[in-house]
C-alpha positions in Angstrom: -40.3 31.3 -54.4 -43.2 28.9 -55.3 -42.2 26.4 -53.0 -41.5 29.3 -49.9 -45.6 30.4 -50.5 -46.5 26.1 -51.3 -44.8 25.5 -48.2 -46.2 28.3 -45.7 -49.7 27.7 -47.4 -49.8 23.9 -45.9 -48.8 24.8 -42.9 -51.2 27.3 -42.7 -53.4 25.1 -43.8 -52.8 23.1 -41.5 -51.7 24.5 -38.5 -55.6 26.1 -38.6 -56.8 22.6 -39.6 -54.9 21.2 -36.2 -56.6 24.2 -34.6 -60.5 23.8 -35.6 -59.2 19.6 -34.3 -58.4 21.1 -30.7 -61.4 23.6 -29.8 -64.0 20.7 -31.5 -61.8 18.1 -28.8 -62.0 21.0 -26.2 -66.1 21.3 -26.6 -66.9 17.5 -25.5 -64.9 18.1 -22.8 -66.4 20.3 -21.0 -68.7 19.4 -18.2 -72.0 20.9 -20.0 -70.6 18.5 -23.0 -70.1 15.1 -21.0 -73.1 15.5 -19.1 -75.3 15.8 -22.0 -73.6 13.2 -23.8 -74.1 10.6 -20.3 -77.7 11.6 -20.3 -78.4 10.5 -23.9 -75.7 7.6 -22.9 -78.6 6.9 -20.2 -81.8 6.7 -21.6 -80.8 4.9 -24.6 -79.0 2.7 -22.5 -82.7 2.1 -20.8 -84.8 2.1 -23.8 -82.6 -1.1 -25.2 -83.2 -2.6 -21.1 -86.8 -1.8 -21.3 -87.4 -3.5 -25.8 -84.8 -6.5 -24.4 -86.9 -6.8 -21.2 -90.3 -6.8 -22.8 -89.5 -9.3 -26.0 -88.0 -11.1 -23.2 -91.6 -11.2 -20.8 -93.5 -12.2 -24.0 -91.3 -14.8 -25.2 -91.6 -16.9 -21.7 -95.7 -16.9 -22.4 -94.9 -18.0 -24.9 -93.2 -20.3 -24.7 -94.9 -21.1 -20.5 -97.6 -21.8 -22.8 -96.5 -23.9 -25.3 -94.8 -25.8 -22.7 -98.6 -25.9 -21.3 -99.8 -27.7 -23.8 -97.7 -29.8 -24.5 -98.3 -31.1 -21.5 -101.5 -31.4 -21.5 -101.9 -32.5 -24.5 -100.0 -35.2 -22.3 -101.9 -35.6 -19.6 -105.0 -35.6 -21.7 -106.0 -33.0 -19.7 -108.4 -30.3 -21.8 -108.2 -26.9 -21.0 -105.2 -24.9 -20.8 -105.3 -21.9 -18.0 -105.4 -19.0 -19.7 -102.3 -16.8 -18.6 -103.3 -12.8 -17.4 -102.8 -10.6 -20.3 -99.4 -8.7 -19.8 -99.0 -5.1 -19.0 -99.5 -3.0 -15.5 -102.6 -3.6 -12.6 -104.5 -0.5 -11.3 -104.0 0.3 -7.1 -106.7 -2.1 -5.4 -109.5 0.6 -4.2 -110.2 1.3 -0.8 -113.9 0.3 -0.8 -116.2 -2.2 1.4 -116.6 -4.6 -1.8 -112.3 -5.3 -1.5 -112.0 -8.2 0.8 -108.8 -6.7 2.2 -110.6 -3.3 2.7 -110.7 -2.5 6.6 -113.1 0.0 8.2 -111.7 3.0 10.6 -107.8 1.2 10.8 -105.9 4.5 11.0 -101.3 4.1 10.6 -99.2 6.0 11.0 -96.7 6.5 8.3 -94.0 8.8 10.1 -90.3 7.8 10.3 -90.0 10.7 12.3 -92.7 10.2 14.8 -91.7 9.4 18.2 -93.3 6.3 19.5 
């Protein structure tokens, strides 16, 4: 009698465990869950790529400055040119002090416009 109870209980426990595992896996494979997982992976990959690119750019900038200093010493040049600070530059404003400013000029950028 004890053997039957043991095996019955073991079977029920295995069934509950398997059902739980299957339901959990099915929830992971729903379209919403797959989309959320893909979005999270894409964001994580983008962050990693951005961090790697920034680190790479800083390394290149540092090594370039170091090599220019070496070349300057070898050629006897005292002052090495300074590199611009890393970062983004603001768009040029349309003012009269800007050499690219053209007065009274209109441009049409509408692709659907008849020519």
